[in-house]
GURO-662532 format. One record per residue (C-alpha): x, y, z. Coordinates in nm, 2 decimals. Layout:
N
     c1     c2     c3
      X      Y      Z
...
***
This chain:
749
     c1     c2     c3
 -10.74   5.72 -11.87
 -10.87   5.98 -12.16
 -10.75   6.34 -12.20
 -11.06   6.59 -12.23
 -11.23   6.91 -12.11
 -11.56   7.08 -12.05
 -11.63   7.47 -11.95
 -11.91   7.53 -11.65
 -12.15   7.85 -11.57
 -12.19   7.90 -11.20
 -12.39   8.16 -11.00
 -12.20   8.13 -10.69
 -11.95   8.33 -10.51
 -11.72   8.04 -10.37
 -11.51   7.76 -10.52
 -11.62   7.46 -10.31
 -11.48   7.07 -10.30
 -11.73   6.85 -10.39
 -11.90   6.74 -10.08
 -12.22   6.65  -9.99
 -12.33   7.00  -9.90
 -12.25   7.14 -10.23
 -12.54   7.35 -10.32
 -12.49   7.33 -10.71
 -12.42   6.97 -10.74
 -12.69   6.71 -10.61
 -12.74   6.34 -10.61
 -12.42   6.25 -10.67
 -12.31   6.17 -10.31
 -12.07   5.88 -10.39
 -11.83   6.09 -10.57
 -11.86   6.37 -10.34
 -11.76   6.08 -10.04
 -11.45   5.97 -10.24
 -11.34   6.33 -10.28
 -11.40   6.44  -9.89
 -11.70   6.61  -9.73
 -11.69   6.98  -9.62
 -11.38   7.12  -9.82
 -11.48   7.47  -9.93
 -11.24   7.73 -10.07
 -11.36   8.10 -10.02
 -11.28   8.27 -10.37
 -11.15   8.56 -10.16
 -10.83   8.38 -10.08
 -10.80   8.32 -10.44
 -10.57   8.54 -10.70
 -10.65   8.62 -11.07
 -10.43   8.31 -11.14
 -10.30   8.02 -10.96
 -10.29   7.66 -10.89
 -10.52   7.47 -10.62
 -10.48   7.09 -10.50
 -10.78   6.91 -10.37
 -10.71   6.61 -10.21
 -10.93   6.25 -10.27
 -10.98   5.96 -10.06
 -10.82   5.67 -10.21
 -11.16   5.46 -10.12
 -11.33   5.62 -10.42
 -11.08   5.61 -10.68
 -11.26   5.40 -10.95
 -11.58   5.58 -10.93
 -11.40   5.95 -10.97
 -11.26   5.78 -11.31
 -11.58   5.69 -11.39
 -11.74   6.03 -11.32
 -11.46   6.22 -11.48
 -11.50   6.02 -11.80
 -11.83   6.12 -11.85
 -11.88   6.54 -11.96
 -12.20   6.51 -11.73
 -12.00   6.47 -11.41
 -11.68   6.66 -11.46
 -11.75   6.94 -11.22
 -11.51   6.97 -10.91
 -11.61   7.29 -10.81
 -11.74   7.59 -10.92
 -11.57   7.94 -10.98
 -11.77   8.26 -11.08
 -11.68   8.41 -11.40
 -11.35   8.24 -11.41
 -11.22   7.92 -11.57
 -10.95   7.63 -11.46
 -10.82   7.31 -11.59
 -10.73   7.03 -11.38
 -10.48   6.73 -11.39
 -10.58   6.37 -11.24
 -10.29   6.21 -11.08
 -10.32   5.85 -10.89
 -10.51   5.65 -11.13
 -10.39   5.32 -11.03
 -10.47   5.41 -10.68
 -10.17   5.29 -10.39
 -10.11   5.43 -10.10
 -10.12   5.81 -10.14
 -10.45   5.98 -10.18
 -10.55   6.04 -10.54
 -10.49   6.43 -10.60
 -10.67   6.70 -10.86
 -10.45   6.98 -10.95
 -10.66   7.30 -11.04
 -10.50   7.56 -11.28
 -10.74   7.86 -11.26
 -10.76   8.23 -11.44
 -11.01   8.45 -11.32
 -11.28   8.56 -11.42
 -11.57   8.37 -11.65
 -11.53   8.00 -11.67
 -11.43   7.67 -11.47
 -11.24   7.45 -11.79
 -11.14   7.10 -11.68
 -10.86   6.92 -11.88
 -10.79   6.51 -11.83
 -10.42   6.39 -11.91
 -10.43   6.03 -12.01
 -10.16   5.76 -11.95
  -9.93   5.72 -12.28
  -9.88   5.42 -12.47
  -9.62   5.30 -12.71
  -9.62   5.02 -12.99
  -9.29   5.01 -13.18
  -9.42   4.74 -13.44
  -9.35   4.39 -13.53
  -9.03   4.23 -13.49
  -8.90   4.18 -13.94
  -8.59   4.11 -14.11
  -8.42   4.45 -14.30
  -8.18   4.49 -14.54
  -7.85   4.69 -14.46
  -7.98   4.94 -14.71
  -8.24   5.07 -14.46
  -8.56   4.96 -14.32
  -8.89   5.19 -14.28
  -9.02   5.14 -13.89
  -9.37   5.16 -13.81
  -9.46   5.26 -13.46
  -9.78   5.42 -13.29
  -9.86   5.61 -12.96
 -10.16   5.69 -12.75
 -10.27   5.88 -12.47
 -10.11   6.16 -12.36
  -9.79   6.08 -12.57
  -9.72   6.35 -12.87
  -9.37   6.20 -12.95
  -9.10   5.96 -12.96
  -8.74   5.88 -12.97
  -8.57   5.58 -13.13
  -8.27   5.45 -12.96
  -8.08   5.16 -13.10
  -7.87   4.83 -12.94
  -7.63   4.83 -13.23
  -7.44   5.08 -13.43
  -7.70   5.17 -13.72
  -7.83   5.51 -13.77
  -8.22   5.67 -13.81
  -8.27   5.95 -14.07
  -8.46   6.10 -13.78
  -8.51   5.92 -13.45
  -8.82   6.13 -13.39
  -9.04   6.01 -13.64
  -9.29   5.69 -13.58
  -9.19   5.58 -13.94
  -8.80   5.64 -13.92
  -8.59   5.47 -14.14
  -8.29   5.28 -13.96
  -7.98   5.22 -14.18
  -7.82   4.89 -14.03
  -7.45   4.93 -13.90
  -7.14   4.69 -13.98
  -7.17   4.55 -13.62
  -7.53   4.53 -13.69
  -7.49   4.29 -13.99
  -7.23   4.10 -13.82
  -7.45   3.99 -13.52
  -7.73   3.94 -13.77
  -8.02   4.11 -13.54
  -8.05   4.46 -13.36
  -8.32   4.55 -13.11
  -8.43   4.89 -13.17
  -8.67   5.09 -12.87
  -8.95   5.37 -12.91
  -9.00   5.57 -12.60
  -9.29   5.83 -12.59
  -9.22   6.20 -12.51
  -9.46   6.49 -12.46
  -9.68   6.37 -12.12
  -9.65   6.69 -11.87
  -9.72   6.48 -11.57
  -9.74   6.09 -11.68
  -9.43   5.89 -11.71
  -9.29   5.79 -12.05
  -9.33   5.43 -12.21
  -9.13   5.24 -12.46
  -9.17   4.95 -12.68
  -8.89   4.70 -12.85
  -8.87   4.59 -13.19
  -8.62   4.31 -13.33
  -8.48   4.36 -13.69
  -8.31   4.07 -13.83
  -8.03   4.23 -14.03
  -7.89   4.10 -14.41
  -7.62   4.26 -14.57
  -7.67   4.18 -14.91
  -7.85   3.94 -15.17
  -7.78   3.58 -15.12
  -7.60   3.39 -15.33
  -7.73   3.17 -15.58
  -7.82   2.81 -15.46
  -7.68   2.51 -15.65
  -7.87   2.19 -15.71
  -7.87   1.88 -15.50
  -8.11   1.66 -15.64
  -8.29   1.66 -15.98
  -8.33   1.38 -16.26
  -8.13   1.44 -16.55
  -8.42   1.35 -16.77
  -8.76   1.19 -16.75
  -9.07   0.99 -16.94
  -9.35   1.21 -16.90
  -9.64   1.22 -16.76
  -9.46   1.17 -16.42
  -9.58   1.30 -16.07
  -9.37   1.32 -15.78
  -9.04   1.44 -15.91
  -8.78   1.54 -15.61
  -8.63   1.84 -15.65
  -8.39   2.01 -15.41
  -8.11   2.28 -15.37
  -7.82   2.30 -15.11
  -7.91   2.56 -14.83
  -7.74   2.91 -14.90
  -7.59   3.11 -14.62
  -7.79   3.43 -14.57
  -8.09   3.32 -14.71
  -8.45   3.36 -14.51
  -8.62   3.14 -14.79
  -8.61   3.03 -15.16
  -8.84   3.09 -15.44
  -8.96   2.81 -15.67
  -9.06   2.89 -16.05
  -9.17   2.68 -16.34
  -9.00   2.85 -16.66
  -9.23   2.59 -16.85
  -9.57   2.70 -16.78
  -9.85   2.47 -16.73
  -9.63   2.19 -16.81
  -9.50   2.21 -16.47
  -9.70   2.18 -16.13
  -9.60   2.21 -15.81
  -9.69   1.99 -15.56
  -9.45   2.02 -15.28
  -9.35   2.36 -15.10
  -9.23   2.66 -15.34
  -9.03   2.84 -15.03
  -8.79   2.56 -14.90
  -8.48   2.43 -15.06
  -8.69   2.11 -15.14
  -9.01   2.07 -15.35
  -9.20   1.81 -15.55
  -9.34   1.84 -15.90
  -9.57   1.68 -16.16
  -9.42   1.69 -16.52
  -9.73   1.67 -16.80
  -9.63   1.56 -17.15
  -9.52   1.87 -17.34
  -9.35   1.93 -17.68
  -9.07   2.10 -17.54
  -8.77   1.87 -17.52
  -8.68   2.04 -17.17
  -8.88   2.10 -16.84
  -8.74   2.41 -16.71
  -8.77   2.54 -16.34
  -8.58   2.84 -16.18
  -8.50   2.88 -15.78
  -8.38   3.15 -15.59
  -8.26   3.24 -15.26
  -8.45   3.52 -15.09
  -8.38   3.77 -14.81
  -8.47   4.09 -14.72
  -8.24   4.25 -14.96
  -8.39   4.06 -15.24
  -8.35   3.75 -15.47
  -8.04   3.60 -15.59
  -8.00   3.51 -15.97
  -8.18   3.21 -16.01
  -8.04   2.86 -16.02
  -8.20   2.67 -16.35
  -8.27   2.29 -16.34
  -8.35   2.15 -16.70
  -8.48   1.80 -16.71
  -8.50   1.62 -17.05
  -8.79   1.45 -17.16
  -8.57   1.19 -17.21
  -8.27   1.19 -17.42
  -8.05   1.51 -17.56
  -8.04   1.59 -17.95
  -7.69   1.42 -18.06
  -7.39   1.65 -18.13
  -7.29   1.82 -18.44
  -7.21   1.58 -18.72
  -6.87   1.51 -18.82
  -6.79   1.45 -19.17
  -6.75   1.58 -19.56
  -6.94   1.84 -19.66
  -6.89   1.80 -20.01
  -6.95   1.41 -20.14
  -6.93   1.32 -20.53
  -7.16   1.10 -20.68
  -7.14   0.73 -20.58
  -6.88   0.81 -20.28
  -6.89   0.63 -19.94
  -6.84   0.90 -19.68
  -6.83   0.84 -19.29
  -7.04   1.03 -19.07
  -7.03   1.02 -18.64
  -7.18   1.21 -18.36
  -7.08   1.22 -18.00
  -7.24   0.93 -17.76
  -7.57   1.05 -17.63
  -7.63   0.96 -17.24
  -7.93   0.71 -17.23
  -7.96   0.69 -17.58
  -8.06   0.30 -17.69
  -8.04   0.34 -18.08
  -7.95   0.62 -18.33
  -8.16   0.65 -18.67
  -7.92   0.77 -18.97
  -8.05   0.88 -19.31
  -7.91   1.04 -19.59
  -8.03   1.19 -19.94
  -8.29   1.02 -20.13
  -8.15   0.70 -20.28
  -7.86   0.70 -20.08
  -7.73   0.38 -19.85
  -7.69   0.38 -19.48
  -7.45   0.10 -19.40
  -7.50  -0.05 -19.74
  -7.91  -0.05 -19.67
  -8.17   0.20 -19.81
  -8.19   0.49 -19.63
  -8.27   0.55 -19.34
  -8.14   0.26 -19.08
  -8.18   0.28 -18.67
  -7.86   0.12 -18.54
  -7.72   0.13 -18.22
  -7.38   0.29 -18.30
  -7.33   0.70 -18.29
  -7.17   0.65 -18.66
  -7.24   0.52 -19.00
  -7.11   0.51 -19.35
  -7.35   0.71 -19.62
  -7.30   0.62 -20.00
  -7.41   0.89 -20.20
  -7.63   0.84 -20.55
  -7.54   0.99 -20.89
  -7.68   1.33 -20.96
  -7.79   1.40 -20.57
  -7.66   1.78 -20.60
  -7.73   1.86 -20.23
  -7.90   1.66 -19.98
  -7.88   1.59 -19.62
  -7.73   1.38 -19.36
  -7.97   1.37 -19.03
  -7.93   1.13 -18.72
  -8.15   1.15 -18.40
  -8.10   0.96 -18.07
  -8.36   0.73 -17.93
  -8.48   0.57 -17.62
  -8.82   0.37 -17.57
  -9.08   0.67 -17.54
  -8.86   0.93 -17.73
  -8.72   1.06 -18.00
  -8.48   1.30 -17.98
  -8.50   1.62 -18.25
  -8.28   1.54 -18.55
  -7.93   1.65 -18.61
  -7.83   1.75 -18.93
  -7.59   1.83 -19.22
  -7.59   1.94 -19.55
  -7.37   1.80 -19.80
  -7.32   1.86 -20.18
  -7.13   1.79 -20.49
  -7.11   2.14 -20.56
  -6.95   2.36 -20.29
  -7.12   2.67 -20.17
  -6.98   3.00 -20.31
  -6.71   3.20 -20.11
  -6.93   3.41 -19.84
  -6.72   3.70 -19.82
  -6.42   3.86 -20.10
  -6.16   4.08 -19.88
  -5.94   4.33 -20.01
  -5.92   4.68 -20.18
  -6.23   4.81 -20.42
  -6.04   5.15 -20.47
  -5.68   5.10 -20.58
  -5.40   5.30 -20.73
  -5.28   5.20 -21.05
  -4.95   5.08 -21.07
  -4.97   4.86 -20.73
  -5.00   4.49 -20.62
  -5.26   4.43 -20.37
  -5.39   4.13 -20.15
  -5.71   3.97 -20.22
  -5.88   3.67 -20.01
  -6.21   3.47 -19.93
  -6.29   3.28 -19.65
  -6.21   2.91 -19.65
  -6.55   2.70 -19.83
  -6.58   2.40 -19.65
  -6.50   2.07 -19.89
  -6.31   2.30 -20.16
  -5.96   2.17 -20.25
  -5.88   2.51 -20.46
  -5.99   2.83 -20.58
  -6.06   3.00 -20.94
  -5.98   3.34 -20.96
  -6.05   3.60 -21.28
  -5.95   3.94 -21.31
  -6.01   4.25 -21.53
  -5.83   4.27 -21.86
  -5.49   4.42 -21.80
  -5.45   4.29 -21.43
  -5.27   3.97 -21.34
  -5.25   3.77 -21.06
  -4.91   3.76 -20.98
  -4.87   3.53 -20.66
  -4.88   3.24 -20.72
  -4.85   3.34 -21.08
  -5.01   3.02 -21.22
  -5.32   2.79 -21.11
  -5.39   2.60 -20.89
  -5.49   2.92 -20.68
  -5.55   2.91 -20.30
  -5.78   3.14 -20.10
  -5.52   3.40 -20.11
  -5.38   3.56 -20.41
  -5.20   3.89 -20.52
  -5.31   4.09 -20.78
  -5.10   4.36 -20.97
  -5.29   4.68 -21.17
  -5.13   4.84 -21.45
  -5.04   5.22 -21.43
  -5.34   5.27 -21.68
  -5.61   5.10 -21.52
  -5.93   5.25 -21.51
  -5.88   5.58 -21.56
  -6.22   5.63 -21.77
  -6.42   5.57 -21.44
  -6.55   5.26 -21.51
  -6.50   4.96 -21.25
  -6.39   4.61 -21.31
  -6.46   4.31 -21.11
  -6.23   4.05 -20.94
  -6.43   3.70 -20.88
  -6.36   3.40 -20.73
  -6.51   3.04 -20.73
  -6.46   2.74 -20.48
  -6.36   2.40 -20.66
  -6.42   2.07 -20.49
  -6.27   1.74 -20.50
  -6.53   1.58 -20.74
  -6.39   1.91 -20.98
  -6.75   2.08 -20.94
  -6.69   2.46 -20.90
  -6.93   2.71 -20.71
  -7.14   3.02 -20.80
  -6.86   3.33 -20.83
  -6.80   3.59 -20.55
  -6.72   3.90 -20.71
  -6.57   4.27 -20.62
  -6.59   4.54 -20.78
  -6.25   4.73 -20.83
  -6.18   5.12 -20.91
  -5.92   5.35 -20.94
  -5.89   5.60 -20.67
  -5.75   5.83 -20.92
  -6.06   6.07 -20.99
  -6.22   6.09 -21.30
  -6.36   6.42 -21.43
  -6.72   6.32 -21.56
  -6.87   6.64 -21.64
  -6.78   6.89 -21.91
  -6.61   7.24 -21.84
  -6.92   7.50 -21.76
  -6.81   7.85 -21.83
  -7.00   8.14 -21.67
  -7.13   8.34 -21.80
  -7.02   8.20 -22.11
  -6.70   8.08 -22.33
  -6.72   8.36 -22.58
  -6.70   8.73 -22.55
  -6.47   8.71 -22.26
  -6.30   9.08 -22.31
  -6.16   9.26 -21.99
  -6.39   9.10 -21.76
  -6.43   8.82 -21.48
  -6.55   8.48 -21.55
  -6.60   8.13 -21.35
  -6.52   7.80 -21.46
  -6.64   7.44 -21.28
  -6.66   7.08 -21.31
  -6.83   6.81 -21.10
  -6.73   6.76 -20.79
  -6.53   6.40 -20.72
  -6.51   6.22 -20.38
  -6.16   6.11 -20.48
  -6.02   6.43 -20.61
  -5.80   6.62 -20.30
  -5.70   6.90 -20.57
  -5.79   7.03 -20.92
  -5.50   7.12 -21.18
  -5.63   7.41 -21.40
  -5.46   7.57 -21.69
  -5.55   7.86 -21.85
  -5.43   8.07 -22.18
  -5.13   8.36 -22.10
  -5.26   8.68 -21.96
  -5.56   8.51 -21.74
  -5.53   8.55 -21.39
  -5.70   8.38 -21.06
  -5.95   8.58 -20.82
  -6.05   8.23 -20.62
  -5.83   7.96 -20.51
  -5.69   7.77 -20.82
  -5.74   7.39 -20.68
  -6.07   7.38 -20.64
  -6.34   7.22 -20.89
  -6.45   7.58 -20.95
  -6.24   7.85 -20.98
  -6.27   8.25 -21.08
  -6.07   8.43 -21.33
  -5.96   8.76 -21.49
  -5.96   8.78 -21.84
  -5.74   9.09 -21.96
  -5.83   9.32 -22.25
  -5.73   9.24 -22.58
  -5.78   8.86 -22.46
  -5.82   8.66 -22.83
  -5.88   8.31 -22.71
  -5.74   7.98 -22.58
  -5.81   7.66 -22.42
  -5.89   7.59 -22.07
  -5.80   7.21 -21.92
  -5.86   7.09 -21.59
  -5.74   6.74 -21.44
  -5.77   6.60 -21.08
  -5.53   6.44 -20.85
  -5.56   6.22 -20.51
  -5.29   6.26 -20.26
  -5.25   5.93 -20.19
  -5.19   5.83 -20.55
  -4.96   5.99 -20.81
  -5.13   5.89 -21.12
  -5.31   6.19 -21.26
  -5.69   6.17 -21.39
  -5.86   6.21 -21.72
  -5.81   6.57 -21.86
  -6.14   6.79 -21.96
  -6.07   7.12 -22.21
  -6.30   7.38 -22.31
  -6.20   7.65 -22.56
  -6.27   8.03 -22.49
  -6.26   8.34 -22.70
  -6.24   8.71 -22.66
  -6.47   8.79 -22.97
  -6.86   8.80 -22.92
  -7.03   8.53 -23.00
  -7.25   8.54 -23.30
  -7.59   8.68 -23.21
  -7.87   8.46 -23.19
  -8.19   8.47 -23.42
  -8.36   8.80 -23.49
  -8.67   8.88 -23.39
  -8.90   9.09 -23.59
  -9.21   9.31 -23.43
  -9.48   9.29 -23.55
  -9.44   8.95 -23.69
  -9.60   9.03 -24.01
  -9.45   9.36 -24.12
  -9.63   9.60 -24.35
  -9.51   9.81 -24.64
  -9.43  10.15 -24.56
  -9.46  10.09 -24.19
  -9.22  10.10 -23.86
  -9.12   9.80 -23.74
  -8.85   9.66 -23.46
  -8.59   9.43 -23.49
  -8.43   9.26 -23.15
  -8.18   9.01 -23.05
  -8.10   8.82 -22.70
  -7.79   9.02 -22.54
  -7.49   8.89 -22.62
  -7.21   8.84 -22.34
  -6.91   9.08 -22.36
  -7.08   9.28 -22.65
  -6.99   9.66 -22.58
  -7.21   9.73 -22.90
  -7.38   9.58 -23.20
  -7.36   9.64 -23.56
  -7.68   9.66 -23.76
  -7.71   9.67 -24.13
  -8.03   9.71 -24.36
  -8.03   9.64 -24.71
  -8.32   9.70 -24.97
  -8.58   9.97 -24.88
  -8.56   9.98 -24.46
  -8.42  10.26 -24.29
  -8.30  10.26 -23.94
  -8.43  10.53 -23.73
  -8.29  10.47 -23.36
  -8.07  10.17 -23.21
  -7.76  10.18 -23.39
  -7.59  10.38 -23.15
  -7.76  10.29 -22.83
  -7.54  10.35 -22.51
  -7.55  10.10 -22.31
  -7.60   9.89 -22.61
  -7.95   9.74 -22.63
  -7.99   9.45 -22.88
  -8.27   9.62 -23.07
  -8.34   9.88 -23.39
  -8.63  10.08 -23.50
  -8.67  10.09 -23.89
  -8.90  10.25 -24.11
  -8.94   9.99 -24.36
  -9.03  10.07 -24.73
  -9.23   9.92 -25.03
  -8.97   9.62 -25.09
  -8.79   9.35 -24.95
  -8.48   9.33 -24.75
  -8.24   9.21 -24.52
  -8.17   9.28 -24.17
  -7.79   9.21 -24.02
  -7.64   9.23 -23.72
  -7.33   9.15 -23.55
  -7.18   9.18 -23.18
  -6.84   9.40 -23.10
  -6.62   9.43 -22.82
  -6.26   9.56 -22.80
  -6.13   9.21 -22.85
  -6.32   9.14 -23.19
  -6.60   9.15 -23.37
  -6.86   8.84 -23.41
  -7.01   8.70 -23.77
  -7.33   8.85 -23.86
  -7.69   8.72 -23.82
  -7.91   8.80 -24.07
  -8.32   8.80 -24.12
  -8.48   8.82 -24.46
  -8.76   9.06 -24.47
  -9.06   9.02 -24.66
  -9.37   9.26 -24.61
  -9.69   9.09 -24.65
  -9.93   9.37 -24.63
  -9.98   9.78 -24.63
  -9.93  10.02 -24.42
 -10.13  10.08 -24.10
 -10.48  10.23 -24.11
 -10.47  10.59 -24.05
 -10.78  10.67 -23.89
 -10.60  10.56 -23.55
 -10.41  10.88 -23.43
 -10.15  10.90 -23.13
 -10.27  10.98 -22.80
 -10.13  11.36 -22.77
  -9.84  11.37 -22.52
  -9.79  11.04 -22.39
  -9.45  10.95 -22.25
  -9.28  10.72 -22.02
  -8.98  10.79 -21.75
  -8.74  10.67 -21.64
  -8.68  10.49 -21.98
  -8.48  10.26 -21.93
  -8.62  10.14 -21.58
  -8.61   9.89 -21.37
  -8.98   9.77 -21.41
  -9.14  10.08 -21.23
  -9.19  10.41 -21.43
  -9.40  10.70 -21.47
  -9.73  10.73 -21.74
  -9.76  11.07 -21.85
 -10.06  11.17 -22.09
 -10.32  11.40 -22.18
 -10.67  11.29 -22.12
 -11.04  11.40 -22.10
 -11.22  11.32 -21.79
 -11.53  11.15 -22.01
 -11.31  10.89 -22.16
 -11.10  10.62 -22.02
 -10.76  10.49 -22.13
 -10.65  10.14 -22.19
 -10.26  10.04 -22.12
 -10.13   9.70 -22.30
  -9.78   9.60 -22.27
  -9.63   9.34 -22.46
  -9.29   9.17 -22.56
  -9.13   9.17 -22.91
  -9.32   8.84 -22.97
  -9.66   9.02 -22.92
  -9.75   8.85 -22.57
  -9.89   9.07 -22.35
  -9.77   9.07 -22.00
  -9.97   9.38 -21.85
 -10.29   9.52 -21.88
 -10.48   9.81 -21.69
 -10.78  10.03 -21.78
 -10.76  10.38 -21.64
 -11.06  10.61 -21.55
 -11.22  10.94 -21.37
 -10.92  11.08 -21.59
 -10.88  11.49 -21.54
 -10.89  11.68 -21.86
 -10.56  11.77 -21.90
 -10.24  11.61 -21.79
 -10.27  11.29 -21.61
 -10.00  11.08 -21.44
  -9.97  10.71 -21.31
  -9.70  10.47 -21.16
  -9.69  10.14 -21.36
  -9.51   9.83 -21.20
  -9.48   9.53 -21.42
  -9.37   9.17 -21.30
  -9.05   9.09 -21.17
  -8.97   8.83 -21.46
  -9.03   9.14 -21.70
  -8.68   9.20 -21.81
  -8.59   9.34 -22.20
  -8.79   9.51 -22.46
  -9.16   9.60 -22.44
  -9.42   9.76 -22.64
  -9.65   9.99 -22.43
  -9.98  10.09 -22.63
 -10.24  10.37 -22.47
 -10.51  10.34 -22.63
 -10.89  10.52 -22.60
 -11.17  10.53 -22.79
 -11.05  10.80 -23.03
 -10.66  10.75 -23.03
 -10.39  10.52 -22.95
  -9.98  10.56 -22.92
  -9.73  10.32 -22.87
  -9.44  10.35 -22.64
  -9.09  10.14 -22.66
  -9.02  10.02 -22.30
  -8.69   9.91 -22.20
  -8.64   9.76 -21.85
  -8.34   9.64 -21.70
***
């Protein structure tokens, strides 16, 4: 029975039973008679809301149902300006008269709703794993929900879901199955209905099957080969799979304990089939069935791997099941049982005679049947043994100790020859022949220069042939200082100051041991590869030395030394500016600063006179000189409280006359601060109609800065100038206009 509703408008004042005399509905007498004629309910007897029950005659049930299923005939009465819903009872007939329950509300409309009979479908019987099974129930009619119940001891994740997940219990697994019941809910008047589903429950994946029937080998092509496995407890089925591709065709079922296959010709030596036992929990690990095309490859060949020229050696393999013969062969020119190689014989053993000068060759054997020759089993045979694969032993040693070295045994070797670096001795055994293990002693002075030595070993055969060597480089763990001592800022001029000294780091060194002249103290840790020290006032000089040590070896490494002094170093070359000095002209002479110098002593011999620079504070390494009309020599030496360096000299031979006097100085040009850090103010008198060009150059004449000043004021002009960051030292600033020029010496710290 379908649910449904409709809304009817009416113009009457009464509710009437569906009778022949109903003034509104006509032409449906069968329906009226089914309900009963003449039943009239006056609206005056109704309250605003309530329930009205109308009785039907059982004889007209079928027609009433048909009429009610069609919206055109859903009228059971009319209610002016009101509404009602109805529920039809007794759709299956019976001794009781069917009834129509009308629930009404005043005023406005009559709304009719029919409740259908509920239905339930719990799904199809299935197999389930103990880990959980998702159900697939469905409902119809007036049912709006369900409740699942179990005949066993499992649980539902939500018993009110159509697709609830059921997890089997211990008893379910033990019983092997469980019945689940789905019951409908939600019908207002109709009785609930139920449906069952049976689950076959499995507790785990089945065990792998064991082979019952399978041939060990075949001669392809072959058809109808029978294969079977023994039944496995807990398995619902089986799965047969080819692991050899198209070479295997299944001609029997692939989901039972037995099947048949056709085997095609293949280059593979084995046909491979996998079979699994299967249930709802999954598949077992596979059982592999291998079917040889014919016979197996022979086992490993037993016999000598070193064979001398013209020697007879015996070789053998284990018998191969089903083999009818064996084919033996040796190196070119060899004999098999006294006959030229190869030879086919019935025995799995043979005697090979090796020819002179064969060097390296191969002994091989195959197993044979009428339709098949197995892959060959081979053995490499040499007249000279192979080089040892590995040489074991320390590659970093402490001199004055003895260490063990050994190699893996080489097939066919009867002894070993060992060689060691000069001064190193093999002490056990002390004389040849040596085995694969020896004791080697290293003298106390071994490898103190940092160079490595080699320990080498060769294998010697019964034929007195010797393999290529296997060597291992061995060095001392005594740390070797490979670099000279570096002094920062310098090794000279160290007077009442601090300095840093360093050598290259060494991975073997756990400690560096430094020694300094008396009076020098550390201002950093003293056991590293780099140290800082304090140099006292009045320090005259001495020698710095350093060595390194490894904590696991008492031997001290090499010693590095460096001479240091408190006296400044002799200054470097003197530079003249300009490069070509003129007679009766100003000139500048400079040197690079000398580490540790607190002042410089300049001397000019000949016709030059020092104007400035002799007593600069702080000391700047330059002087200004008015050069006369002759040749001369400029001398300079560095001075500090610990001493005075030797003189550096420059011979001066002027090559031109004094500068053109038509170039006059710019009036009142100055810079401040001077010295500066590269940023200073330039002040000069100017005229608005002129521009000024500033060029700054170093003492070699290289221009490092240029700028043109325009739109000047009449009178004093001031500009800030900033030199490039790399500009350090003494420079010459030249300020030019069309009519004037002035040079100013700049000092940048």
